[in-house]
N, CA, C and O of each residue as an XYZ file, in Angstrom:
968
protein
N      -9.230     60.225     38.355
C     -10.427     60.647     37.380
C     -11.580     61.465     37.996
O     -12.245     60.882     38.852
N     -11.872     62.582     37.718
C     -13.112     63.143     38.193
C     -13.968     62.670     38.055
O     -14.105     62.030     37.012
N     -15.160     62.717     39.141
C     -16.360     61.905     39.177
C     -17.256     62.463     38.000
O     -17.374     63.659     37.733
N     -17.872     61.417     37.336
C     -18.640     61.706     36.140
C     -19.933     62.250     36.354
O     -20.705     61.721     37.154
N     -20.267     63.386     35.627
C     -21.623     63.772     35.703
C     -22.787     62.799     35.490
O     -22.675     61.761     34.839
N     -24.077     63.269     36.175
C     -25.143     62.189     35.843
C     -25.437     62.175     34.362
O     -25.309     63.196     33.686
N     -25.838     60.998     33.847
C     -26.285     60.892     32.411
C     -27.380     61.895     32.149
O     -27.949     62.544     33.026
N     -27.650     61.965     30.676
C     -28.476     63.133     30.157
C     -29.995     62.756     30.782
O     -30.736     63.565     31.339
N     -30.269     61.364     30.559
C     -31.557     60.857     30.806
C     -31.449     59.541     31.679
O     -30.609     58.670     31.452
N     -32.561     59.469     32.898
C     -32.464     58.458     33.556
C     -32.431     57.052     33.120
O     -31.874     56.187     33.795
N     -33.041     56.803     31.961
C     -33.029     55.658     31.407
C     -31.694     55.171     30.786
O     -31.530     54.016     30.392
N     -30.723     56.181     30.728
C     -29.253     55.931     30.236
C     -28.536     55.229     31.224
O     -27.819     54.241     31.065
N     -28.858     55.969     32.485
C     -28.037     55.360     33.805
C     -28.204     53.859     33.795
O     -27.278     53.054     33.887
N     -29.493     53.571     33.674
C     -30.011     52.331     33.910
C     -29.279     51.240     32.731
O     -28.915     50.102     33.026
N     -29.179     51.733     31.611
C     -28.767     51.159     30.472
C     -26.984     50.806     30.824
O     -26.468     49.712     30.596
N     -26.423     51.727     31.279
C     -24.968     51.889     31.609
C     -24.808     50.778     32.617
O     -23.713     50.220     32.540
N     -25.581     50.341     33.494
C     -25.432     49.355     34.550
C     -25.832     48.028     34.158
O     -25.549     47.125     34.946
N     -26.518     47.696     32.945
C     -26.674     46.449     32.337
C     -25.814     46.141     31.203
O     -25.047     46.963     30.701
N     -25.981     44.742     30.747
C     -25.253     44.466     29.708
C     -25.258     45.369     28.385
O     -24.282     45.543     27.655
N     -26.691     45.976     28.192
C     -26.721     46.804     27.152
C     -25.496     47.740     26.866
O     -25.065     47.994     25.742
N     -24.947     48.264     28.175
C     -23.915     49.088     28.264
C     -22.737     48.877     27.130
O     -22.169     49.712     26.426
N     -22.594     47.537     27.214
C     -21.411     46.947     26.445
C     -21.891     47.196     24.791
O     -21.120     47.534     23.893
N     -23.151     46.975     24.663
C     -23.479     47.103     23.072
C     -23.393     48.667     22.713
O     -23.034     49.046     21.599
N     -23.751     49.536     23.744
C     -23.731     50.960     23.335
C     -22.118     51.312     23.080
O     -21.722     52.052     22.180
N     -21.441     50.772     23.854
C     -20.004     51.201     23.854
C     -19.376     50.800     22.306
O     -18.663     51.502     21.590
N     -19.902     49.415     22.050
C     -19.500     48.775     20.625
C     -20.041     49.695     19.527
O     -19.361     49.940     18.531
N     -21.374     50.250     19.726
C     -21.906     50.835     18.557
C     -21.266     52.424     18.416
O     -21.240     53.070     17.368
N     -20.812     52.831     19.611
C     -20.013     54.196     19.478
C     -18.810     54.106     18.895
O     -18.365     54.945     18.111
N     -18.148     52.928     19.309
C     -16.790     52.587     18.727
C     -16.947     52.524     17.262
O     -16.215     53.189     16.529
N     -17.950     51.685     16.768
C     -17.980     51.241     15.287
C     -18.403     52.519     14.584
O     -17.926     52.649     13.457
N     -19.199     53.488     15.016
C     -19.483     54.846     14.348
C     -18.336     55.628     14.140
O     -18.129     56.136     13.038
N     -17.409     55.808     15.289
C     -16.353     56.528     15.308
C     -15.204     55.903     14.194
O     -14.659     56.610     13.347
N     -14.978     54.605     14.348
C     -14.251     53.941     13.442
C     -14.498     53.864     12.147
O     -13.576     53.846     11.332
N     -15.797     53.808     11.790
C     -16.202     53.971     10.391
C     -15.924     55.316      9.949
O     -15.310     55.539      8.905
N     -16.384     56.272     10.760
C     -16.335     57.898     10.188
C     -14.818     57.930     10.056
O     -14.524     58.608      9.072
N     -13.856     57.499     10.616
C     -12.388     57.817     10.533
C     -12.038     56.934      9.174
O     -11.399     57.511      8.293
N     -12.433     55.557      8.974
C     -11.835     54.950      7.881
C     -12.772     55.632      6.495
O     -12.342     55.596      5.342
N     -13.764     56.080      6.783
C     -14.432     56.606      5.706
C     -14.140     58.207      5.217
O     -14.742     58.848      4.356
N     -13.081     58.592      6.013
C     -12.351     59.861      5.908
C     -13.330     61.144      6.220
O     -13.049     62.302      5.913
N     -14.473     60.743      6.855
C     -15.196     62.021      7.377
C     -14.680     62.683      8.577
O     -14.719     63.907      8.703
N     -14.144     61.808      9.555
C     -13.316     62.443     10.697
C     -12.079     62.501     10.302
O     -11.511     61.439     10.049
N     -11.346     63.810     10.151
C     -10.163     63.978      9.855
C      -9.210     63.703     10.952
O      -9.707     63.412     12.040
N      -7.757     63.752     10.833
C      -6.780     63.758     12.031
C      -7.055     65.113     12.649
O      -7.538     66.093     12.081
N      -6.636     64.995     14.011
C      -6.820     66.156     14.779
C      -8.231     66.529     15.111
O      -8.327     67.514     15.843
N      -9.284     65.994     14.756
C     -10.541     66.566     15.110
C     -10.737     65.855     16.259
O     -10.480     64.679     16.515
N     -11.408     67.048     17.166
C     -11.753     66.953     18.644
C     -13.065     66.130     18.740
O     -14.014     66.161     17.957
N     -12.912     65.355     19.916
C     -14.202     64.562     20.114
C     -14.649     64.629     21.563
O     -14.543     63.707     22.371
N     -15.188     65.893     21.807
C     -15.619     66.464     23.281
C     -16.768     65.341     23.817
O     -17.703     64.919     23.137
N     -16.465     64.981     25.158
C     -17.239     63.971     25.794
C     -18.720     64.561     25.857
O     -19.678     63.837     25.585
N     -18.870     65.818     26.204
C     -20.108     66.298     26.400
C     -20.948     66.064     24.871
O     -22.054     65.524     24.861
N     -20.331     66.502     23.710
C     -20.953     66.447     22.599
C     -21.391     65.078     22.001
O     -22.390     64.830     21.327
N     -20.435     64.287     22.399
C     -20.613     62.756     22.010
C     -21.850     62.226     22.908
O     -22.648     61.448     22.387
N     -22.005     62.604     24.139
C     -22.930     62.200     25.141
C     -24.485     62.650     24.668
O     -25.472     61.944     24.875
N     -24.513     63.866     24.042
C     -25.680     64.339     23.701
C     -26.083     63.712     22.279
O     -27.285     63.621     22.031
N     -25.103     63.254     21.290
C     -25.184     62.911     20.143
C     -25.783     61.274     20.175
O     -26.567     60.860     19.321
N     -25.374     60.610     21.077
C     -25.624     59.230     21.361
C     -26.598     58.826     22.380
O     -27.004     57.678     22.560
N     -26.956     59.949     23.071
C     -27.561     59.967     24.174
C     -27.449     58.920     25.213
O     -28.311     58.128     25.595
N     -26.138     59.075     25.623
C     -25.642     58.140     26.603
C     -24.897     59.049     27.785
O     -24.630     60.245     27.672
N     -24.647     58.288     28.835
C     -23.799     58.980     29.855
C     -22.259     59.084     29.589
O     -21.734     58.401     28.710
N     -21.636     59.849     30.273
C     -20.076     60.059     30.161
C     -19.412     58.777     30.297
O     -18.468     58.545     29.542
N     -19.787     57.868     31.196
C     -19.243     56.738     31.280
C     -18.968     55.982     30.243
O     -17.849     55.516     30.027
N     -20.074     55.788     29.451
C     -20.205     54.989     28.153
C     -19.264     55.671     27.190
O     -18.535     54.933     26.527
N     -19.187     56.831     27.037
C     -18.619     57.709     26.033
C     -16.871     57.425     26.533
O     -15.998     57.190     25.698
N     -16.634     57.495     27.857
C     -15.229     57.180     28.139
C     -14.572     55.730     27.800
O     -13.436     55.564     27.356
N     -15.522     54.717     28.100
C     -15.205     53.436     27.690
C     -15.196     53.325     26.086
O     -14.357     52.561     25.609
N     -16.002     53.975     25.258
C     -15.670     53.734     24.096
C     -14.474     54.437     23.463
O     -13.903     53.943     22.490
N     -14.059     55.701     24.069
C     -12.833     56.415     23.781
C     -11.753     55.792     24.163
O     -10.804     56.057     23.426
N     -11.448     54.898     25.220
C     -10.628     54.234     25.814
C     -10.237     53.025     24.709
O      -9.081     52.799     24.351
N     -11.370     52.326     24.260
C     -11.292     51.297     23.275
C     -10.609     51.952     22.080
O      -9.644     51.420     21.532
N     -11.030     52.897     21.758
C     -10.552     53.667     20.426
C      -9.246     54.041     20.496
O      -8.619     54.147     19.441
N      -8.717     54.262     21.536
C      -7.403     54.726     21.833
C      -6.527     53.603     22.108
O      -5.314     53.717     21.927
N      -7.052     52.513     22.537
C      -6.217     51.225     22.599
C      -5.786     50.774     21.292
O      -4.708     50.198     21.143
N      -6.721     51.057     20.179
C      -6.673     50.583     18.783
C      -6.011     51.759     18.119
O      -5.894     51.696     16.895
N      -5.558     52.830     18.749
C      -4.735     53.842     18.026
C      -5.509     54.519     17.161
O      -4.935     55.135     16.263
N      -7.022     54.554     17.243
C      -7.925     55.505     16.468
C      -8.003     56.938     16.867
O      -8.021     57.904     16.105
N      -8.046     56.941     18.143
C      -8.021     58.254     18.875
C      -6.903     58.428     19.931
O      -6.404     57.453     20.493
N      -6.543     59.647     20.172
C      -5.583     59.932     21.118
C      -6.189     60.690     22.080
O      -6.864     61.693     21.845
N      -5.894     60.095     23.476
C      -6.642     60.767     24.746
C      -5.466     61.710     25.350
O      -4.458     61.163     25.795
N      -5.562     62.819     25.365
C      -4.698     64.002     25.847
C      -5.143     64.571     27.091
O      -6.210     65.173     27.211
N      -4.189     64.343     28.152
C      -4.610     64.858     29.522
C      -5.078     66.301     29.446
O      -4.452     67.160     28.825
N      -6.206     66.527     30.106
C      -6.603     67.956     30.299
C      -7.152     68.565     28.920
O      -7.519     69.740     28.925
N      -7.222     67.804     27.725
C      -7.508     68.199     26.470
C      -8.563     67.490     25.711
O      -9.101     68.007     24.733
N      -8.902     66.160     26.208
C      -9.915     65.251     25.713
C      -9.185     64.507     24.678
O      -7.973     64.321     24.569
N     -10.322     64.055     23.817
C      -9.842     63.007     22.757
C      -9.902     63.588     21.519
O     -10.821     64.375     21.292
N      -9.056     63.334     20.646
C      -8.886     63.700     19.112
C      -8.684     62.621     18.339
O      -7.965     61.727     18.785
N      -9.271     62.493     17.046
C      -8.638     61.665     15.860
C      -7.124     61.653     15.948
O      -6.426     62.660     16.069
N      -6.683     60.369     15.871
C      -5.138     60.176     15.905
C      -4.474     61.092     14.800
O      -5.150     61.505     13.859
N      -3.211     61.382     14.929
C      -2.566     62.097     14.047
C      -1.163     61.555     13.925
O      -0.223     62.173     14.426
N      -1.004     60.511     13.329
C       0.449     59.668     13.139
C       1.365     60.899     12.517
O       1.030     61.677     11.624
N       2.441     60.863     13.141
C       3.709     61.764     12.467
C       4.506     61.055     11.283
O       4.428     59.841     11.093
N       5.092     61.703     10.691
C       5.799     61.039      9.665
C       6.888     60.176      9.918
O       7.337     59.368      9.106
N       7.392     60.410     11.316
C       8.339     59.153     11.731
C       7.713     58.143     12.055
O       8.068     57.031     11.663
N       6.543     58.351     12.920
C       5.859     57.226     13.552
C       5.419     56.234     12.220
O       5.526     55.009     12.279
N       4.900     56.971     10.992
C       4.326     56.440      9.832
C       5.593     55.521      9.177
O       5.430     54.409      8.676
N       6.702     56.127      9.275
C       8.027     55.396      8.617
C       8.232     54.145      9.650
O       8.321     52.987      9.241
N       8.288     54.438     10.787
C       8.619     53.210     11.762
C       7.735     52.134     11.503
O       8.244     51.026     11.342
N       6.323     52.273     11.424
C       5.067     51.481     11.359
C       5.353     50.611     10.132
O       5.360     49.386     10.258
N       5.585     51.183      8.971
C       5.596     50.621      7.760
C       6.806     49.807      7.580
O       6.846     48.771      6.917
N       7.873     50.382      8.265
C       9.248     49.495      8.197
C       9.140     48.196      9.201
O       9.720     47.140      8.946
N       8.472     48.360     10.167
C       8.230     47.267     10.991
C       7.361     46.168     10.445
O       7.496     44.958     10.625
N       6.329     46.880      9.658
C       5.463     45.753      8.988
C       6.079     45.032      7.762
O       5.814     43.864      7.480
N       6.978     45.876      7.010
C       7.479     45.163      5.898
C       8.413     44.201      6.345
O       8.366     43.184      5.652
N       9.410     44.152      7.437
C      10.283     43.315      8.029
C       9.319     42.001      8.531
O       9.694     40.848      8.315
N       8.192     42.267      9.141
C       7.651     41.226      9.884
C       6.789     40.319      8.522
O       6.800     39.088      8.506
N       6.231     40.965      7.673
C       5.397     40.264      6.927
C       6.379     39.445      5.907
O       6.084     38.285      5.619
N       7.619     40.098      5.334
C       8.462     39.421      4.507
C       9.238     38.121      5.211
O       9.546     37.045      4.700
N       9.426     38.573      6.466
C      10.019     37.235      7.455
C       8.840     36.223      7.589
O       9.168     35.090      7.943
N       7.511     36.460      7.358
C       6.402     35.318      7.741
C       6.278     34.505      6.314
O       6.082     33.291      6.266
N       6.418     35.348      5.165
C       6.151     34.530      3.916
C       6.759     33.374      3.599
O       6.094     32.544      2.979
N       8.083     33.088      3.938
C       8.641     31.657      3.809
C       8.069     30.590      4.455
O       8.177     29.427      4.068
N       7.369     31.002      5.577
C       6.653     30.053      6.357
C       5.426     29.635      5.823
O       4.976     28.497      5.955
N       4.700     30.867      5.015
C       3.424     30.568      4.381
C       3.497     30.012      3.089
O       2.502     29.459      2.622
N       4.553     30.088      2.450
C       4.806     29.495      1.354
C       4.985     28.033      1.442
O       4.580     27.234      0.597
N       5.777     27.668      2.794
C       6.059     26.329      3.045
C       4.747     25.426      3.503
O       4.606     24.221      3.296
N       3.892     26.248      4.125
C       2.558     25.657      4.903
C       1.470     25.715      3.825
O       0.573     24.877      3.913
N       1.437     26.514      2.916
C      -0.086     26.798      2.254
C      -0.179     25.515      1.460
O       0.807     24.948      0.988
N      -1.432     25.091      1.342
C      -2.148     23.921      0.969
C      -2.914     24.513     -0.295
O      -2.847     25.707     -0.585
N      -3.636     23.594     -1.011
C      -4.267     23.810     -2.156
C      -5.726     24.561     -1.609
O      -6.372     25.356     -2.291
N      -6.069     24.138     -0.283
C      -7.249     24.619      0.299
C      -7.072     26.152      0.453
O      -7.918     26.951      0.052
N      -5.879     26.519      1.082
C      -5.597     27.758      1.339
C      -5.230     28.512      0.440
O      -5.236     29.702      0.756
N      -4.800     28.192     -0.911
C      -4.811     28.983     -2.014
C      -6.229     29.361     -2.396
O      -6.607     30.522     -2.550
N      -6.957     28.309     -2.530
C      -8.352     28.461     -2.961
C      -8.956     29.497     -2.087
O      -9.757     30.257     -2.630
N      -8.711     29.652     -0.852
C      -9.442     30.702      0.091
C      -8.761     31.980     -0.162
O      -9.451     32.996     -0.080
N      -7.611     32.082     -0.434
C      -6.924     33.512     -0.820
C      -7.549     33.840     -2.132
O      -8.041     34.964     -2.232
N      -7.605     33.071     -3.105
C      -8.349     33.445     -4.345
C      -9.674     34.084     -4.220
O     -10.047     35.057     -4.876
N     -10.457     33.357     -3.183
C     -11.682     33.612     -2.870
C     -11.833     34.888     -2.573
O     -12.740     35.577     -3.040
N     -10.777     35.386     -1.610
C     -10.659     36.765     -1.039
C     -10.310     37.828     -2.134
O     -10.621     39.018     -2.079
N      -9.618     37.217     -3.132
C      -9.170     38.243     -4.277
C     -10.407     38.503     -5.178
O     -10.490     39.562     -5.800
N     -11.293     37.628     -5.250
C     -12.733     37.807     -5.857
C     -13.536     38.709     -5.336
O     -14.172     39.537     -5.987
N     -13.537     38.575     -4.082
C     -14.286     39.605     -3.187
C     -13.820     41.267     -3.165
O     -14.487     42.292     -3.026
N     -12.413     41.038     -3.360
C     -11.623     42.428     -3.605
C     -12.108     43.169     -4.700
O     -12.429     44.358     -4.714
N     -12.134     42.091     -5.901
C     -12.343     42.742     -7.200
C     -13.770     43.324     -7.239
O     -13.936     44.343     -7.909
N     -14.762     42.808     -6.623
C     -16.081     43.106     -6.412
C     -16.210     44.747     -6.109
O     -16.893     45.619     -6.646
N     -15.301     44.775     -5.070
C     -15.448     46.304     -4.639
C     -14.348     47.284     -5.050
O     -14.113     48.313     -4.417
N     -13.772     46.950     -6.012
C     -12.481     47.740     -6.492
C     -12.927     49.125     -6.795
O     -12.311     50.119     -6.410
N     -14.096     49.158     -7.546
C     -14.169     50.722     -7.936
C     -15.618     51.082     -7.091
O     -16.486     51.793     -7.597
N     -15.723     50.565     -5.919
C     -16.953     51.205     -5.332
C     -16.391     52.523     -4.409
O     -17.167     53.243     -3.781
N     -15.166     52.686     -4.427
C     -14.609     53.642     -3.444
C     -15.175     53.895     -2.070
O     -15.470     54.988     -1.587
N     -15.278     52.692     -1.517
C     -15.879     52.647     -0.067
C     -14.668     52.336      0.827
O     -14.419     51.144      1.010
N     -13.806     53.353      1.463
C     -12.750     53.203      2.206
C     -12.729     51.923      3.221
O     -11.831     51.084      3.288
N     -13.794     51.964      3.910
C     -14.389     50.977      4.940
C     -14.171     49.562      4.454
O     -13.478     48.713      5.014
N     -14.815     49.434      3.405
C     -14.724     47.898      2.623
C     -13.222     47.609      2.089
O     -12.638     46.528      2.170
N     -12.780     48.674      1.588
C     -11.245     48.532      0.905
C     -10.337     48.002      2.204
O      -9.661     46.974      2.194
N     -10.459     48.854      3.231
C      -9.652     48.638      4.422
C      -9.718     47.179      5.061
O      -8.721     46.581      5.465
N     -11.043     46.672      5.101
C     -11.354     45.375      5.637
C     -10.837     44.475      4.993
O      -9.986     43.775      5.541
N     -11.213     44.250      3.652
C     -10.778     43.259      2.718
C      -9.280     43.331      2.555
O      -8.768     42.234      2.334
N      -8.454     44.358      2.610
C      -6.864     44.611      2.649
C      -6.440     43.882      3.688
O      -5.703     42.904      3.557
N      -6.960     44.389      4.990
C      -6.438     43.655      6.120
C      -6.546     42.333      6.403
O      -5.647     41.653      6.898
N      -7.890     41.864      6.027
C      -8.091     40.315      6.011
C      -7.208     39.653      5.010
O      -6.837     38.507      5.261
N      -6.827     40.225      3.917
C      -5.939     39.467      3.044
C      -4.605     39.280      3.632
O      -4.011     38.210      3.497
N      -4.122     40.245      4.259
C      -2.760     40.115      4.973
C      -2.645     39.435      5.918
O      -1.634     38.752      6.076
N      -3.803     39.447      6.920
C      -3.737     38.605      8.142
C      -4.018     36.956      7.671
O      -3.560     35.992      8.285
N      -4.789     36.882      6.567
C      -4.869     35.309      6.177
C      -3.583     34.751      5.618
O      -3.211     33.586      5.758
N      -2.958     35.684      4.985
C      -1.416     35.150      4.606
C      -0.681     34.881      5.813
O      -0.017     33.852      5.944
N      -0.778     35.811      6.741
C       0.078     35.558      7.882
C      -0.232     34.392      8.788
O       0.626     33.809      9.452
N      -1.709     34.046      8.768
C      -2.019     32.692      9.465
C      -1.381     31.539      8.845
O      -1.335     30.492      9.491
N      -0.831     31.603      7.550
C      -0.187     30.460      6.992
C       1.137     30.320      7.447
O       1.766     29.290      7.204
N       1.657     31.319      8.127
C       2.776     30.912      8.965
C       2.839     29.943     10.249
O       3.886     29.469     10.690
N       1.564     29.725     10.777
C       1.235     29.028     11.835
C       1.999     29.521     13.097
O       2.325     28.658     13.912
N       2.329     30.858     13.352
C       3.140     31.198     14.217
C       1.962     32.215     15.058
O       1.868     33.314     14.513
N       1.241     32.076     16.031
C       0.284     32.776     16.502
C       1.058     34.428     17.189
O       0.525     35.537     17.147
N       2.280     34.114     17.712
C       2.909     35.277     18.074
C       3.312     36.391     16.962
O       3.197     37.611     17.077
N       3.741     35.759     16.014
C       3.996     36.724     14.701
C       2.739     37.236     14.489
O       2.614     38.460     14.459
N       1.665     36.435     14.317
C       0.299     36.935     13.935
C      -0.221     38.192     14.769
O      -0.768     39.195     14.310
N       0.044     37.935     15.957
C      -0.472     39.014     16.946
C       0.303     40.405     16.751
O      -0.275     41.490     16.824
N       1.505     40.276     16.527
C       2.421     41.364     16.342
C       1.897     42.181     14.964
O       1.733     43.401     14.949
N       1.682     41.364     13.898
C       1.215     41.752     12.454
C      -0.056     42.439     12.550
O      -0.307     43.443     11.883
N      -1.058     41.782     13.573
C      -2.411     42.421     13.644
C      -2.318     43.832     14.045
O      -2.877     44.716     13.397
N      -1.660     44.048     15.045
C      -1.517     45.574     15.474
C      -1.022     46.438     14.387
O      -1.509     47.519     14.054
N       0.072     45.802     13.834
C       0.539     46.843     12.621
C      -0.259     47.125     11.466
O      -0.410     48.225     10.934
N      -0.838     45.840     11.072
C      -1.863     46.102     10.108
C      -2.919     47.199     10.319
O      -3.241     48.065      9.506
N      -3.455     46.980     11.702
C      -4.513     48.017     12.157
C      -3.973     49.310     11.874
O      -4.537     50.076     11.092
N      -2.690     49.653     12.591
C      -2.243     50.945     12.555
C      -2.091     51.404     11.116
O      -2.466     52.533     10.801
N      -1.536     50.542     10.199
C      -1.385     50.862      8.715
C      -2.628     51.368      8.160
O      -2.723     52.375      7.459
N      -3.691     50.509      8.564
C      -5.122     50.715      7.877
C      -5.640     52.126      8.176
O      -6.170     52.791      7.285
N      -5.486     52.601      9.465
C      -5.691     53.902      9.934
C      -5.103     54.951      9.199
O      -5.755     55.904      8.774
N      -3.663     54.778      9.006
C      -3.039     55.686      8.490
C      -3.480     56.044      7.070
O      -3.638     57.192      6.656
N      -3.643     55.009      6.436
C      -3.979     54.960      4.957
C      -5.424     55.629      4.680
O      -5.681     56.318      3.692
N      -6.335     55.304      5.734
C      -7.676     55.925      5.601
C      -7.476     57.105      5.847
O      -8.204     57.851      5.191
N      -6.521     57.788      6.785
C      -6.388     59.245      7.217
C      -5.771     60.060      6.148
O      -6.064     61.251      6.036
N      -4.847     59.416      5.278
C      -3.831     60.321      4.660
C      -3.881     59.751      3.067
O      -3.245     60.413      2.247
N      -4.417     58.866      2.716
C      -3.938     58.474      1.293
C      -5.128     59.084      0.419
O      -6.316     59.062      0.741
N      -4.583     59.640     -0.760
C      -5.327     60.502     -1.751
C      -6.598     59.503     -2.018
O      -6.653     58.295     -1.789
N      -7.612     60.370     -2.575
C      -8.651     59.612     -3.158
C      -8.547     58.846     -4.439
O      -7.728     59.326     -5.223
N      -9.158     57.805     -4.831
C      -9.021     57.262     -6.011
C      -8.237     55.969     -5.762
O      -8.127     55.334     -6.811
N      -7.723     55.445     -4.832
C      -6.758     54.497     -4.571
C      -7.478     53.336     -3.625
O      -8.031     53.709     -2.591
N      -7.472     52.148     -3.924
C      -7.668     51.049     -3.031
C      -6.784     51.178     -2.082
O      -5.720     51.725     -2.373
N      -7.025     50.678     -0.632
C      -6.047     50.580      0.397
C      -4.758     49.771      0.072
O      -3.606     50.094      0.361
N      -5.178     48.649     -0.588
C      -4.186     47.678     -1.299
C      -4.548     47.364     -2.684
O      -5.684     46.936     -2.889
N      -3.819     47.502     -3.562
C      -3.937     47.298     -4.831
C      -4.437     45.742     -5.232
O      -3.786     44.856     -4.678
N      -5.264     45.408     -5.921
C      -5.680     44.286     -6.170
C      -4.653     43.369     -6.829
O      -4.282     42.301     -6.342
N      -4.216     43.903     -8.022
C      -3.114     43.128     -8.786
C      -1.760     42.728     -8.011
O      -1.053     41.742     -8.219
N      -1.601     43.664     -7.144
C      -0.587     43.314     -6.097
C      -0.732     42.076     -5.373
O       0.148     41.215     -5.371
N      -2.018     41.953     -4.650
C      -2.297     40.845     -3.925
C      -2.389     39.675     -4.806
O      -2.034     38.604     -4.314
N      -2.798     39.685     -6.012
C      -2.839     38.708     -6.922
C      -1.486     38.155     -7.037
O      -1.251     36.997     -6.691
N      -0.606     38.919     -7.498
C       0.853     38.630     -7.643
C       1.459     37.747     -6.433
O       2.187     36.783     -6.668
N       1.093     38.160     -5.060
C       1.670     37.520     -3.955
C       0.990     36.210     -3.957
O       1.635     35.232     -3.579
N      -0.148     36.084     -4.310
C      -0.763     34.680     -4.143
C      -0.325     33.827     -5.265
O      -0.411     32.606     -5.133
N       0.144     34.350     -6.377
C       0.625     33.493     -7.308
C       1.992     32.982     -7.053
O       2.396     31.887     -7.447
N       2.680     33.842     -6.369
C       4.083     33.475     -6.204
C       4.128     32.232     -4.832
O       4.938     31.311     -4.729
N       3.017     32.563     -3.905
C       2.750     31.504     -2.956
C       2.504     30.189     -3.520
O       3.043     29.163     -3.104
N       1.546     30.256     -4.627
C       0.754     28.902     -5.128
C       2.082     28.216     -5.790
O       2.165     26.994     -5.664
N       3.212     28.952     -6.540
C       4.203     28.027     -7.117
C       5.242     27.830     -6.359
O       6.258     27.350     -6.863
N       5.193     28.166     -4.975
C       6.380     27.974     -3.943
C       7.672     28.778     -4.191
O       8.808     28.490     -3.813
N       7.219     29.960     -4.981
C       8.244     30.795     -5.189
C       8.519     32.131     -3.919
O       8.095     33.287     -3.921
N       9.380     31.418     -2.918
C       9.528     32.367     -1.710
C      10.265     33.860     -2.044
O      10.000     34.911     -1.461
N      11.122     33.707     -2.983
C      11.799     34.894     -3.171
C      10.944     35.991     -4.102
O      10.993     37.211     -3.947
N      10.137     35.268     -5.123
C       9.281     36.386     -5.773
C       8.086     36.716     -4.742
O       7.671     37.873     -4.796
N       7.565     35.973     -3.942
C       6.594     36.516     -2.983
C       7.020     37.479     -1.939
O       6.245     38.329     -1.500
N       8.345     37.344     -1.506
C       8.977     38.297     -0.500
C       9.255     39.631     -1.453
O       8.877     40.710     -0.996
N       9.810     39.612     -2.573
C       9.952     40.869     -3.394
C       8.539     41.599     -3.751
O       8.352     42.815     -3.739
N       7.588     40.594     -4.071
C       6.301     41.292     -4.173
C       5.595     41.971     -3.171
O       4.839     42.923     -3.365
N       5.881     41.424     -2.029
C       5.206     41.978     -0.733
C       6.044     43.203     -0.402
O       5.440     44.181      0.039
N       7.314     43.267     -0.554
C       7.984     44.492     -0.055
C       7.765     45.458     -1.156
O       7.684     46.617     -0.749
N       7.634     45.291     -2.563
C       7.266     46.418     -3.322
C       5.782     46.775     -2.970
O       5.544     47.982     -3.009
N       4.853     46.043     -2.670
C       3.571     46.280     -2.489
C       3.543     47.239     -1.213
O       2.876     48.273     -1.227
N       4.171     46.912     -0.294
C       4.065     47.699      1.047
C       4.835     49.065      0.679
O       4.368     50.096      1.162
N       5.736     49.136      0.034
C       6.638     50.148     -0.412
C       5.917     51.169     -1.068
O       6.085     52.355     -0.782
N       5.004     50.724     -2.062
C       4.129     51.638     -2.882
C       3.104     52.146     -1.956
O       2.899     53.360     -1.944
N       2.367     51.288     -1.099
C       1.352     51.888     -0.154
C       1.964     53.001      0.719
O       1.342     54.045      0.913
N       3.192     52.774      1.247
C       3.616     53.825      1.923
C       3.876     55.350      1.228
O       3.731     56.486      1.679
N       4.276     54.891      0.066
C       4.886     56.186     -0.869
C       3.530     56.927     -1.186
O       3.596     58.147     -1.336
N       2.156     56.225     -1.316
C       1.083     57.007     -1.633
C       0.591     58.032     -0.341
O      -0.245     58.917     -0.522
N       1.190     57.793      0.888
C       0.594     58.606      2.010
C       0.870     59.862      1.887
O       1.972     60.209      1.462
N      -0.063     60.737      2.230
C       0.140     62.181      2.259
C      -0.103     62.626      3.420
O      -1.265     62.997      3.589
N       0.664     62.728      4.370
C       0.468     63.400      5.694
C       0.156     64.755      5.939
O       1.037     65.581      5.698
N      -0.868     65.113      6.348
C      -1.404     66.511      6.434
C      -2.463     66.893      7.384
O      -3.244     65.962      7.577
N      -2.710     67.855      7.970
C      -3.625     68.116      9.262
C      -4.681     68.878      8.331
O      -4.503     70.057      8.023
N      -5.721     68.190      7.927
C      -6.967     68.829      7.067
C      -7.899     69.089      8.029
O      -8.273     68.178      8.767
N      -8.449     70.501      8.158
C      -9.620     70.625      9.070
C     -10.834     70.542      8.411
O     -10.988     70.822      7.222
N     -11.712     70.154      9.179
C     -13.268     69.990      8.450
C     -14.237     71.070      8.905
O     -14.235     71.451     10.076
N     -15.030     71.547      8.031
C     -16.092     72.566      8.649
C     -17.343     72.003      9.114
O     -18.212     72.676      9.670
N     -17.437     70.553      8.842
C     -18.693     69.952      9.231
C     -18.931     69.754     10.706
O     -18.015     69.727     11.529
N     -19.970     69.642     10.944
C     -20.378     69.470     12.470
C     -20.012     67.983     12.799
O     -19.872     67.096     11.957
N     -19.875     67.844     14.205
C     -19.497     66.513     14.725
C     -20.439     65.435     14.146
O     -20.064     64.374     13.647
N     -21.743     65.863     14.284
C     -22.792     65.037     13.873
C     -22.783     64.538     12.340
O     -23.040     63.385     11.993
N     -22.478     65.500     11.567
C     -22.158     65.222     10.213
C     -21.240     64.169      9.908
O     -21.493     63.178      9.222
N     -19.935     64.508     10.578
C     -18.615     63.877     10.360
C     -18.954     62.168     10.791
O     -18.505     61.196     10.184
N     -19.756     62.135     11.855
C     -20.230     60.916     12.502
C     -21.127     59.908     11.656
O     -21.358     58.728     11.920
N     -21.651     60.792     10.392
C     -22.668     60.152      9.855
C     -24.102     59.992     10.224
O     -24.917     59.170      9.804
N     -24.285     61.256     11.378
C     -25.669     60.980     12.180
C     -26.369     62.037     11.816
O     -27.356     62.212     12.530
N     -26.171     63.099     10.648
C     -26.954     64.189     10.319
C     -26.860     64.079      8.893
O     -27.440     64.892      8.172
């Protein structure tokens, strides 16, 4: 890797050498993440290091760490000699991700039904109540967070950390695809579909829960509209900084 140029301001160099550098990385990561999930940053949008340095008033090393973390979570793609861009999942990648997720979640459901206690059901219903409160706010970031948390909480009931870890990555990648490509006016996961899954788990209906989950994830995939939509807004505006 080429030697990074000096930070824009001397005080930034000092910050990058201290623990505050980690906080800066996380702030940049969260800003980009929220902008992608909020559909301000479109697939394929370029994220030039120099422009990000200026916007966040940090050195190139800090930007590179943030971009590497975003790339690890499949939010951006790092292209050799071309820089970073917002991830652009292909149609085939999308199909494979949803296929894997359906297989994994439906395989975990019998374990979840077996292990679920009354307290677990109460917690799931509490999550449904929170979902209901934001159903009509049309805030993609909130929808994505609640939807992901619901599915991961059901997965926790399997009591299998290895399966949970695999699912966590798939849920994250699905959430990104939904945020990038789902038409407006939909929650990232429909509340009523989640409710049906909980009802099946509560009455010990493994077959019903499995069918409900399969149908739920299939509908979610069907709503995806893969496209490469360009934005005329400035990078600062897309990041919510202008």
